[in-house]
N, C-alpha and C positions, 0 to 999 in steps of 0.2 A: 613455386613463385607466390602463392599466397602466403606463406610463411615469411618470406622477405618483406611483403608489402606489411604484414603485420608488426613485424619486427620494426620496420621503418616508422609506422604510425607510434608504436609505443615510443619509440627514441623521441620523436618530434613532440609528443603530447609531454614527455618528460621535460624536454627543454622548455617549454612553453607553459610551465606550471606557475601557478600564482604563489608567490612567496612574501614574508614578512621577515625583516632581519632587524638586528640591533647594532649600532655602532656608537662607540663610545666618544664623547666629545672633550673627555678629560677635565670637565668642569662639574660633574653632578648631573649634567644632562646627556642624553642618550637620544639617537636619531633613531625613529622606526621608518626603516626604508622599504619600499615595495617594489615588487616586479609581477605584472601582471598583463595577461592577454585579454582581461574582460575591463569593462567601465566598472568603477567603484560607486554603490549607491549607498553605501553605510558600512560600517565595520564595528566589531566588538572583539577584544581579546584580554587576556590576563597577563600581566608582569610576574613572572616567577622570580623568587629570591630577593625581592626589594619592595620598598613601598613607593608608590606614587604620590609625590608633592602637587604636582599639576601637569597637564598637557595642552600644547599649543602649536602654532606656526605649521610650517609645512604646507604640502599642497593640500591638505584637507581645510585649513584655515583660509588658504587663497582661494578655494572653491566654495567658500560659504559654509562650511559645515558647523555644526554646534559641536562641542567637545564636552564630554561628562567624564568624570572621573570619581573612583573611591580609592582606598588604599591598594587596591589589586587589579582593578579593572578599568578598560578604557573603552567608551562608547563613543563614536562618531557619526552624524547623519544630519541631513539637511530637510528642513522642513518646507523649503520651496522645489524640492525636487532636483537640486544640483548634485552633480556627478564628478568624478575624477576620471579622467580620461585614461584608456589603457596605456600601458608603458610602464616606466620606472621613475622613481624619485623618493624624495623625502616625505613620507605620510604626515608625520608630526614629529614634535621634538617634546621627550619627558625629561621632567625634573624628578630625579629618584632620590631617595634615602636607601644606600647600600649599594650592590653590585648586582644586578639581574642574571640569573642563570638562563633565561629564555622567556619565549612567548608562548602561551597555551591558550586553549579554547577559542582559536581563532574560527 
């Protein structure tokens, strides 16, 4: 019985994992999509295989987050304590040079 409960808890926690993913808009911009069971109070990640030109929009901008980038890293936070509610959506949009191979250092 305990083995079945543990297996079910493992499956549920795997389904509710927090994730970020990329989707190509076909014009040099890429959406960073999120799926989370937790409120987002800030974030930082690296873009692999491409150079970041800018970051804007999405739920980060809608919720008053400040976005900062360099060639490889994105940082988002709120000075006023705003958060992004749990759920899913577009975290932000990246304008990139090159084709990214993934996100790391999340």
